[in-house]
C-alpha positions as CSV (number, residue, x, y, z in Angstrom):
1,M,-22.5,52.5,-32.1
2,N,-23.7,52.0,-35.8
3,A,-25.5,48.9,-36.2
4,V,-26.4,49.4,-39.5
5,L,-22.8,50.8,-40.5
6,A,-21.9,47.7,-38.7
7,V,-23.8,45.5,-41.3
8,R,-22.6,46.7,-43.8
9,Q,-18.9,46.3,-42.9
10,Y,-19.6,42.7,-42.3
11,V,-21.0,42.4,-45.6
12,S,-18.4,44.2,-47.8
13,K,-16.2,42.2,-46.0
14,M,-17.7,38.9,-47.0
15,I,-17.1,39.7,-50.4
16,E,-13.9,41.0,-50.8
17,D,-12.5,37.8,-48.7
18,S,-14.5,35.5,-51.6
19,G,-12.0,37.2,-54.0
20,P,-12.0,38.5,-57.8
21,G,-14.0,37.7,-59.8
22,M,-18.0,36.8,-60.3
23,K,-19.6,35.9,-56.9
24,V,-23.6,34.1,-55.6
25,L,-24.7,35.1,-52.3
26,L,-26.8,32.2,-50.7
27,M,-28.7,32.5,-47.5
28,D,-30.8,30.4,-45.5
29,R,-34.3,31.6,-44.7
30,E,-33.5,33.6,-40.8
31,T,-30.9,35.8,-43.1
32,V,-33.1,36.5,-45.5
33,R,-35.6,37.2,-43.2
34,R,-32.7,39.7,-41.6
35,G,-32.7,42.2,-44.9
36,I,-29.8,40.8,-46.8
37,R,-30.7,40.5,-50.4
38,E,-29.7,37.0,-52.3
39,G,-28.0,36.7,-55.4
40,D,-28.2,35.0,-58.7
41,E,-28.2,31.2,-57.9
42,G,-28.1,29.7,-61.2
43,W,-24.3,30.7,-62.3
44,R,-21.9,27.6,-61.9
45,E,-18.3,27.4,-61.2
46,V,-18.2,31.0,-59.5
47,F,-17.0,31.9,-56.2
48,G,-19.9,31.4,-53.9
49,C,-20.9,33.2,-50.2
50,A,-23.1,31.8,-48.1
51,V,-24.1,33.8,-45.5
52,L,-26.1,31.5,-42.6
53,S,-27.0,31.6,-39.0
54,P,-25.6,29.1,-36.8
55,S,-29.1,26.9,-36.6
56,G,-29.1,23.3,-38.3
57,E,-30.9,24.4,-40.9
58,F,-27.3,25.9,-42.6
59,L,-26.6,21.4,-43.2
60,S,-29.4,21.0,-45.8
61,L,-28.7,24.3,-47.4
62,R,-25.1,22.9,-47.5
63,A,-26.6,20.4,-49.6
64,R,-27.3,21.9,-52.5
65,C,-24.8,24.4,-52.7
66,S,-21.9,21.9,-54.2
67,F,-22.5,23.7,-57.6
68,A,-19.8,26.1,-56.7
69,V,-16.2,25.8,-57.0
70,V,-15.4,27.4,-54.6
71,F,-17.5,27.7,-51.5
72,F,-17.0,30.6,-48.0
73,S,-19.4,29.9,-45.5
74,D,-19.8,33.3,-43.2
75,F,-22.2,32.3,-39.9
76,S,-24.0,35.2,-39.0
77,N,-22.9,34.6,-35.1
78,V,-20.8,32.6,-33.1
79,I,-20.8,28.6,-34.2
80,S,-19.5,25.2,-32.1
81,K,-17.2,23.1,-32.7
82,S,-19.3,20.4,-33.4
83,D,-21.6,23.1,-35.8
84,V,-17.8,23.2,-37.8
85,K,-17.3,19.3,-37.7
86,S,-21.0,18.6,-39.1
87,L,-20.0,21.1,-41.5
88,A,-17.1,19.4,-43.1
89,E,-19.2,15.8,-43.6
90,A,-21.9,17.9,-45.3
91,D,-19.0,19.3,-47.7
92,E,-18.8,15.8,-50.1
93,Q,-17.9,17.6,-52.5
94,E,-14.8,19.7,-50.7
95,V,-15.7,23.2,-51.9
96,V,-15.7,24.5,-48.8
97,A,-12.7,26.8,-48.4
98,E,-13.1,28.7,-45.7
99,V,-15.5,29.5,-41.8
100,Q,-15.9,32.3,-40.8
101,E,-18.1,34.0,-37.5
102,F,-19.5,37.7,-39.1
103,Y,-21.8,39.2,-35.3
104,G,-24.8,40.5,-37.4
105,D,-27.3,37.9,-35.9
106,Y,-29.6,41.3,-35.7
107,I,-31.7,43.2,-38.4
108,A,-30.7,46.6,-38.1
109,V,-33.2,48.9,-38.5
110,N,-31.9,52.4,-38.2
111,P,-28.2,53.2,-37.3
112,H,-29.5,53.6,-33.8
113,V,-32.1,50.8,-33.4
114,F,-32.1,47.4,-33.8
115,S,-34.5,44.2,-33.6
116,L,-34.7,40.3,-33.8
117,N,-37.9,39.8,-35.7
118,L,-39.3,37.6,-32.5
119,L,-43.5,37.5,-31.1
120,G,-44.6,36.3,-28.0
121,C,-41.1,35.4,-26.6
122,C,-41.9,34.8,-23.1
123,Q,-45.2,32.5,-22.0
124,G,-46.5,34.3,-19.0
125,R,-43.7,36.2,-16.8
126,S,-41.1,33.3,-17.8
127,W,-39.0,33.2,-21.1
128,D,-39.8,30.7,-24.2
129,P,-36.7,28.6,-23.5
130,A,-36.0,28.6,-27.7
131,H,-36.7,32.6,-28.0
132,L,-34.0,33.0,-25.0
133,S,-31.6,31.0,-27.0
134,R,-32.3,33.0,-29.1
135,T,-32.4,36.7,-28.3
136,T,-29.2,35.9,-26.7
137,Q,-27.9,34.9,-29.8
138,G,-29.2,38.4,-31.6
139,L,-27.8,40.6,-28.6
140,T,-24.5,39.4,-27.7
141,A,-24.1,39.4,-31.9
142,L,-25.1,43.1,-31.6
143,L,-22.5,43.9,-29.2
144,L,-19.5,41.7,-30.8
145,S,-20.4,43.4,-33.8
146,L,-20.5,47.0,-32.1
147,K,-16.6,45.7,-30.3
148,K,-19.1,46.5,-26.5
149,C,-17.8,44.7,-23.9
150,P,-20.3,46.2,-20.9
151,M,-21.1,46.0,-17.6
152,I,-25.1,44.9,-17.5
153,R,-28.3,46.2,-15.4
154,Y,-31.4,45.0,-16.1
155,Q,-35.4,45.6,-14.8
156,L,-35.4,44.1,-11.2
157,S,-39.7,43.8,-11.2
158,S,-38.9,41.4,-14.2
159,E,-37.8,37.9,-14.3
160,P,-37.2,38.1,-17.5
161,A,-34.6,40.2,-17.3
162,K,-32.8,39.1,-15.0
163,R,-32.8,35.9,-17.0
164,L,-31.8,37.1,-20.2
165,A,-29.3,39.6,-18.8
166,E,-27.4,36.5,-16.5
167,C,-27.3,34.5,-20.0
168,V,-26.1,37.6,-21.9
169,K,-23.1,37.6,-18.8
170,Q,-22.6,33.3,-19.5
171,V,-21.4,34.0,-22.9
172,I,-19.3,37.1,-22.8
173,T,-17.4,34.6,-19.9
174,K,-17.2,31.9,-21.8
175,E,-16.3,33.6,-25.0
176,Y,-14.3,35.9,-23.2
177,E,-10.9,36.2,-26.0
178,L,-13.9,37.5,-28.3
179,F,-14.9,40.0,-26.1
180,D,-11.8,41.1,-25.7
181,F,-12.0,44.6,-26.6
182,R,-9.9,48.1,-26.1
183,R,-10.7,49.2,-23.1
184,T,-12.8,52.8,-22.4
185,E,-12.6,54.8,-19.6
186,V,-15.5,54.1,-19.6
187,P,-17.4,51.3,-19.9
188,P,-20.4,50.7,-21.9
189,L,-23.7,49.6,-20.0
190,L,-26.1,47.4,-21.1
191,L,-30.1,48.2,-19.8
192,I,-32.6,45.4,-20.5
193,L,-36.1,46.6,-19.7
194,D,-39.5,44.5,-19.9
195,R,-42.3,46.1,-21.7
196,S,-45.3,44.9,-19.5
197,D,-43.5,48.5,-17.3
198,D,-45.1,50.4,-20.5
199,A,-47.9,48.9,-22.1
200,I,-48.8,52.7,-22.7
201,T,-46.4,53.7,-25.4
202,P,-47.4,50.4,-28.1
203,L,-51.0,51.7,-28.0
204,L,-50.7,54.7,-28.9
205,N,-51.9,56.0,-32.2
206,Q,-48.2,58.3,-33.7
207,W,-47.9,61.2,-35.7
208,T,-44.3,61.4,-37.0
209,Y,-43.3,59.3,-40.3
210,Q,-41.8,56.2,-40.0
211,A,-43.8,55.9,-36.7
212,M,-47.4,56.2,-38.6
213,V,-46.4,54.1,-41.6
214,H,-45.8,51.6,-38.9
215,E,-49.0,52.3,-37.0
216,L,-51.3,52.0,-39.9
217,L,-49.3,50.6,-42.6
218,G,-47.2,48.3,-41.1
219,I,-43.0,47.8,-42.2
220,N,-42.1,44.6,-42.7
221,N,-38.1,44.2,-43.0
222,N,-38.3,48.5,-44.9
223,R,-41.1,47.2,-46.9
224,I,-44.4,48.3,-47.0
225,D,-47.3,46.6,-48.4
226,L,-49.8,49.1,-50.5
227,S,-51.8,46.5,-51.8
228,R,-55.0,47.4,-50.8
229,V,-54.7,50.6,-51.2
230,P,-57.6,52.0,-53.9
231,G,-56.5,52.2,-57.3
232,I,-52.9,51.5,-56.7
233,S,-50.9,51.0,-59.3
234,K,-48.9,47.4,-60.0
235,D,-45.2,48.9,-59.6
236,L,-46.6,50.4,-56.2
237,R,-48.6,47.2,-54.4
238,E,-45.3,47.2,-52.1
239,V,-42.5,49.8,-51.9
240,V,-39.6,49.9,-49.9
241,L,-38.5,52.7,-47.2
242,S,-35.0,53.0,-46.6
243,A,-33.3,55.4,-45.1
244,E,-30.4,54.6,-46.8
245,N,-31.0,54.6,-50.1
246,D,-34.0,57.0,-50.0
247,E,-33.0,60.8,-49.1
248,F,-36.3,62.0,-48.7
249,Y,-37.2,59.3,-46.2
250,A,-34.1,60.1,-44.3
251,N,-35.2,63.5,-43.6
252,N,-38.3,63.5,-43.0
253,M,-38.7,60.0,-40.9
254,Y,-38.8,61.6,-37.5
255,L,-40.9,64.9,-38.8
256,N,-44.1,65.0,-38.1
257,F,-47.0,64.4,-40.4
258,A,-48.3,68.1,-40.9
259,E,-44.9,68.9,-41.7
260,I,-44.7,65.8,-44.1
261,G,-47.5,66.7,-45.7
262,S,-45.6,70.4,-46.9
263,N,-41.8,68.5,-47.5
264,I,-44.0,66.6,-50.2
265,K,-45.5,68.8,-51.9
266,N,-42.4,70.9,-51.7
267,L,-40.8,67.7,-53.4
268,M,-43.5,67.7,-55.9
269,E,-42.9,71.2,-57.2
270,D,-39.0,70.7,-57.3
271,F,-39.8,67.4,-59.8
272,Q,-42.1,69.5,-61.8
273,R,-39.2,72.2,-62.1
274,R,-36.8,69.8,-63.4
275,K,-39.0,67.1,-65.7
276,P,-39.5,69.9,-68.4
277,K,-35.5,69.7,-68.5
278,E,-35.1,66.7,-68.6
279,Q,-38.0,66.3,-71.9
280,Q,-36.4,68.3,-73.9
281,K,-36.2,68.1,-77.0
282,L,-33.5,65.2,-78.5
283,E,-32.2,66.9,-81.5
284,S,-28.3,66.3,-81.3
285,I,-25.9,63.7,-80.3
286,A,-24.8,66.4,-77.0
287,D,-28.8,66.7,-76.2
288,M,-29.3,62.4,-76.3
289,K,-26.1,62.2,-74.1
290,A,-27.3,64.5,-71.7
291,F,-29.9,62.7,-71.4
292,V,-28.9,59.8,-71.3
293,E,-26.5,61.4,-68.0
294,N,-29.1,62.6,-65.7
295,Y,-32.2,59.6,-67.2
296,P,-31.2,57.4,-63.3
297,Q,-31.3,60.5,-61.6
298,F,-34.9,61.9,-62.9
299,K,-36.4,58.3,-62.9
300,K,-35.0,57.7,-59.1
301,M,-36.7,61.0,-58.7
302,S,-39.6,60.3,-60.2
303,G,-39.8,56.4,-58.1
304,T,-39.5,59.0,-55.3
305,V,-42.5,61.3,-55.5
306,A,-44.5,58.6,-56.8
307,K,-44.1,56.6,-53.9
308,H,-44.2,59.2,-50.7
309,V,-47.4,60.7,-52.4
310,T,-48.8,57.3,-52.8
311,V,-48.0,56.7,-48.7
312,V,-49.0,59.8,-47.3
313,G,-52.1,59.9,-49.2
314,E,-53.6,56.5,-48.0
315,L,-52.1,57.7,-44.8
316,S,-54.0,60.5,-45.1
317,R,-57.1,58.9,-45.9
318,L,-57.1,56.7,-43.1
319,V,-56.8,59.5,-40.4
320,A,-60.1,61.3,-42.0
321,E,-62.0,57.6,-42.4
322,R,-60.9,56.5,-39.1
323,N,-61.6,60.0,-37.4
324,L,-58.0,59.8,-36.1
325,L,-57.2,63.2,-35.2
326,E,-60.2,63.1,-32.0
327,V,-59.2,59.2,-31.4
328,S,-55.5,60.7,-30.9
329,E,-56.8,63.7,-28.7
330,V,-58.0,61.5,-26.7
331,E,-55.5,58.8,-26.2
332,Q,-53.4,61.6,-25.0
333,E,-55.4,62.2,-22.7
334,L,-55.7,59.5,-21.2
335,A,-51.9,59.2,-21.4
336,C,-50.5,62.0,-19.7
337,Q,-53.3,64.2,-17.9
338,N,-55.2,62.5,-14.8
339,D,-58.4,64.3,-15.0
340,H,-60.6,61.0,-14.5
341,S,-63.7,62.8,-14.7
342,S,-63.2,64.4,-18.4
343,A,-61.4,61.4,-19.7
344,L,-64.3,58.6,-19.0
345,Q,-66.8,61.6,-20.9
346,N,-64.8,61.9,-24.1
347,V,-64.2,57.5,-23.8
348,R,-67.9,57.5,-23.8
349,R,-68.8,60.0,-26.5
350,L,-65.5,58.3,-28.9
351,L,-66.8,54.8,-27.9
352,Q,-71.0,56.0,-29.5
353,S,-69.0,57.7,-33.1
354,P,-70.2,54.8,-36.2
355,R,-66.7,56.6,-37.5
356,V,-64.4,55.4,-34.5
357,A,-63.4,51.9,-36.2
358,E,-63.9,48.8,-33.7
359,L,-60.0,48.5,-32.9
360,D,-59.5,52.3,-32.3
361,A,-62.7,51.9,-29.2
362,A,-61.2,48.9,-27.9
363,R,-57.8,50.6,-28.3
364,L,-59.5,53.6,-25.8
365,V,-60.8,51.4,-23.7
366,M,-57.2,49.3,-23.3
367,L,-55.9,52.6,-22.6
368,Y,-58.6,53.9,-19.5
369,A,-57.8,50.4,-17.8
370,L,-53.9,50.8,-18.2
371,H,-54.4,54.6,-16.4
372,Y,-57.7,53.9,-13.9
373,E,-57.9,50.5,-12.7
374,R,-57.7,51.1,-9.3
375,H,-59.4,54.7,-9.8
376,S,-62.5,54.9,-6.8
377,S,-65.0,55.6,-10.1
378,S,-63.8,53.2,-12.1
379,A,-66.3,53.0,-15.2
380,L,-64.2,49.6,-16.7
381,P,-66.9,47.2,-16.0
382,G,-69.9,49.5,-18.1
383,L,-67.2,50.5,-20.8
384,L,-67.0,46.4,-21.7
385,G,-70.6,47.1,-22.1
386,E,-70.4,49.7,-24.1
387,L,-67.8,48.1,-26.8
388,R,-70.3,44.8,-26.3
389,G,-73.6,47.2,-27.1
390,R,-71.2,48.7,-30.4
391,G,-70.2,45.2,-31.5
392,V,-66.9,45.0,-31.1
393,P,-65.9,41.3,-31.3
394,D,-65.2,39.2,-28.4
395,R,-61.4,38.8,-29.3
396,L,-61.1,42.8,-28.9
397,R,-62.9,42.8,-25.8
398,K,-61.7,40.5,-24.4
399,L,-58.2,41.9,-24.7
400,V,-58.8,44.6,-22.4
401,P,-58.6,42.8,-19.3
402,A,-55.2,40.6,-21.5
403,V,-53.6,44.1,-21.6
404,L,-54.3,45.0,-17.8
405,E,-52.7,41.5,-16.6
406,Y,-49.8,41.9,-18.9
407,G,-49.0,45.7,-18.0
408,G,-51.7,46.5,-15.3
409,K,-50.3,48.4,-12.3
410,R,-49.6,44.9,-10.4
411,V,-47.0,44.2,-12.4
412,R,-45.1,47.4,-13.1
413,G,-42.4,48.4,-11.8
414,S,-42.1,52.2,-12.6
415,E,-44.9,54.8,-12.2
416,L,-46.3,55.6,-15.7
417,F,-49.1,58.3,-14.5
418,S,-48.6,60.2,-11.7
419,P,-45.3,62.6,-10.9
420,K,-42.9,61.1,-7.3
421,D,-41.4,63.8,-6.3
422,A,-41.2,67.6,-6.5
423,V,-39.4,67.9,-8.9
424,A,-41.4,66.1,-11.2
425,I,-44.6,67.7,-10.1
426,T,-42.7,71.2,-10.6
427,K,-41.7,70.1,-14.6
428,Q,-45.6,68.8,-15.2
429,F,-46.2,72.1,-14.0
430,L,-43.8,74.5,-16.0
431,K,-44.6,72.5,-19.4
432,G,-48.5,73.3,-18.7
433,L,-47.5,76.5,-18.7
434,K,-45.4,76.5,-21.8
435,G,-48.6,75.1,-23.6
436,V,-47.9,71.8,-25.3
437,E,-46.5,72.6,-29.1
438,N,-48.6,69.3,-30.3
439,V,-51.7,68.1,-28.9
440,Y,-51.3,64.6,-30.2
441,T,-47.6,64.2,-29.3
442,Q,-47.2,65.1,-25.4
443,H,-46.6,62.2,-24.1
444,Q,-42.9,60.9,-23.5
445,P,-42.9,57.2,-23.3
446,L,-41.0,55.9,-20.2
447,L,-38.0,55.4,-21.4
448,Q,-37.6,58.8,-22.1
449,E,-37.1,58.9,-17.9
450,T,-35.4,56.3,-17.7
451,L,-32.6,57.0,-19.7
452,D,-32.1,61.0,-18.6
453,Q,-32.2,58.9,-15.3
454,L,-29.4,57.0,-16.3
455,I,-27.3,59.4,-18.3
456,K,-27.5,61.7,-15.3
457,G,-26.3,59.3,-12.8
458,K,-29.4,58.8,-11.3
459,L,-31.3,55.7,-12.1
460,K,-31.9,54.1,-8.7
461,E,-30.0,50.3,-8.1
462,S,-33.1,49.5,-5.9
463,Q,-35.1,49.2,-9.4
464,F,-32.3,48.6,-11.6
465,P,-29.6,46.5,-10.5
466,Y,-25.7,46.0,-12.1
467,L,-25.7,41.6,-12.5
468,G,-22.8,41.5,-10.8
469,P,-20.8,43.2,-8.2
470,N,-18.6,46.2,-10.2
471,T,-20.5,49.3,-10.4
472,L,-20.2,52.9,-12.6
473,R,-18.4,55.2,-11.3
474,D,-19.3,57.6,-14.0
475,R,-21.9,58.4,-15.9
476,P,-22.2,56.1,-19.2
477,Q,-21.2,57.2,-22.6
478,D,-22.2,54.3,-24.7
479,I,-25.7,52.4,-23.6
480,I,-27.7,49.4,-25.3
481,V,-31.1,49.3,-24.2
482,F,-32.7,46.3,-25.2
483,I,-36.7,46.0,-24.3
484,I,-37.8,41.9,-23.9
485,G,-41.5,41.8,-25.6
486,G,-40.5,44.9,-28.3
487,A,-39.8,48.4,-28.9
488,T,-41.7,51.2,-30.9
489,Y,-41.0,53.7,-32.8
490,E,-41.8,55.9,-30.8
491,E,-39.1,54.9,-28.3
492,A,-36.7,54.4,-31.2
493,L,-37.2,59.0,-32.0
494,T,-36.6,59.1,-27.9
495,V,-32.8,57.5,-28.1
496,F,-32.3,59.9,-31.6
497,N,-33.0,63.2,-30.0
498,L,-31.0,62.0,-26.7
499,N,-28.3,61.6,-29.3
500,R,-28.7,64.2,-30.9
501,S,-29.2,66.9,-27.7
502,N,-26.1,64.7,-25.3
503,P,-23.1,64.8,-26.9
504,G,-20.8,61.7,-26.2
505,V,-23.1,60.1,-25.2
506,R,-24.2,57.1,-27.4
507,V,-27.3,54.8,-27.0
508,V,-28.5,52.1,-29.5
509,L,-32.2,50.5,-28.5
510,G,-33.1,47.3,-29.1
511,G,-36.2,44.9,-28.8
512,T,-37.1,41.5,-29.8
513,T,-39.3,43.7,-31.9
514,I,-40.4,46.7,-33.2
515,H,-44.1,47.2,-32.4
516,N,-47.5,48.7,-33.6
517,T,-50.5,48.6,-31.9
518,K,-51.7,44.9,-34.0
519,S,-48.0,43.7,-33.1
520,F,-48.4,43.8,-29.4
521,L,-51.8,43.0,-28.9
522,E,-51.0,39.6,-30.5
523,E,-47.4,39.6,-28.1
524,V,-49.9,40.2,-25.0
525,T,-52.1,36.9,-26.8
526,A,-48.7,34.8,-28.1
527,S,-47.7,35.5,-24.5
528,G,-50.5,33.9,-22.7
529,F,-52.1,36.8,-21.5
530,R,-55.3,36.0,-22.7
531,G,-58.0,37.6,-20.5
532,R,-61.5,36.0,-19.3
533,S,-65.2,36.5,-20.5
534,A,-65.0,40.8,-21.2
535,E,-68.6,40.6,-19.8
536,S,-67.1,38.7,-16.5
537,S,-64.3,41.3,-16.4
538,Q,-64.3,42.8,-13.1
539,V,-62.0,45.6,-11.5
540,T,-61.8,46.3,-7.9
541,P,-60.7,50.1,-7.4
542,R,-57.8,50.4,-4.9
543,S,-57.2,46.5,-4.1
544,S,-53.6,45.5,-3.1
545,S,-50.4,45.5,-4.5
546,R,-48.8,42.4,-5.1
547,R,-45.0,42.3,-6.9
């Protein structure tokens, strides 16, 4: 299962089906957001290929496309008969030769990761109707592009997960002919989860390359905005990080920051070794020919070196400026350990440090709140007061109770912090004996345990029931996981490692978006969890649990 390959094959087929000769590629705004580049719209009397989402916008776009002699309209999802009729009525120049459905109605981030770029998909604990419709479209498009007709399981503690499962099932039932794929011995499985079950993961600083870049700089459709980097050159104000055309990024995106620094050095040394050969004197026709043949490769390598040296340099600057090594160590303690006294002491120490940014200070208190909200000695009100005392804005302080409301113990269907049985306790003990390879990457997302149990056939149906009467008799092999409220690159790394370590098992991860800390906090706010005034926030230890 490869989301990138599926979309690429669709694009190739569109171009092939539109015939020989020069072509124009047109897209509506929604499709442009999904990362397909626009063609030159200035040519007349050529074959045109329009890639459109099945929304109302395609009609207005159609009216502007009358310059083409022959036009092929390709929709990125299932379209209704009424839409086809509307398109025919709008085609006054009779330029549309063919209409096809290609199911690429999602953003293929990595081969095993996809996103819908939706923020604030729910209002409280219920779907925003427009976002539910868009998510259903995107998820069914993913299934169709991968040629999977799955059985469906969902997180019982999440009403939005159940609702989405039902909507996807309705589409599969309605469009049964489209989902009539060759049967496999073990049917594929779609597992629908809710971000609120693990609010810890999107709040942590990251130390692998792709995740770290997204956390500190932000990745938007494979683009990185570097315009605020001190002294940045004009050609590096925006760069593209794509594993499809950047070998260094492909080989390093899941490595930790220390390894990246070493590999950057090796890349530069390799570049320097090649550089003199490329700039040798051009004394003959043969010299000139060799230079012309080698120059594109040299130029590409030069751009790669400049790009990654700039990105890694800016990451290093931010790590030092914001004291992120020390901050991250305490974050990991809050997420992975159960020593309340030590955690509280370390959080208070960092809250008093002028080197800790306001966002990082608030983030530490959020993590403390999620872990120790019901501890008998919870010091959350005092920590909120310390945030106020150091001048952290009210909008950030209000997010502490908002995050608790969004993903606190009262609403979680799983246990984030305490081992549930003797096996889990033994694993934790053995891990402690072995030591942690990297103190900054101790944390494992809840998704790791969920998928591990699923692959072993031990995921509890009482917590993750099937939709409908049928159940899998064998362990699943093809698994699509979708997280309502957004996935993270740390979870993408988890899936990457699971795919490598479990031959025969293929997992694809998707979400309404791909979060870093800032976008996750925007998600919480957009979903209506705004928190009370930070000064009035009180947490009562050991309050009764309510679902």
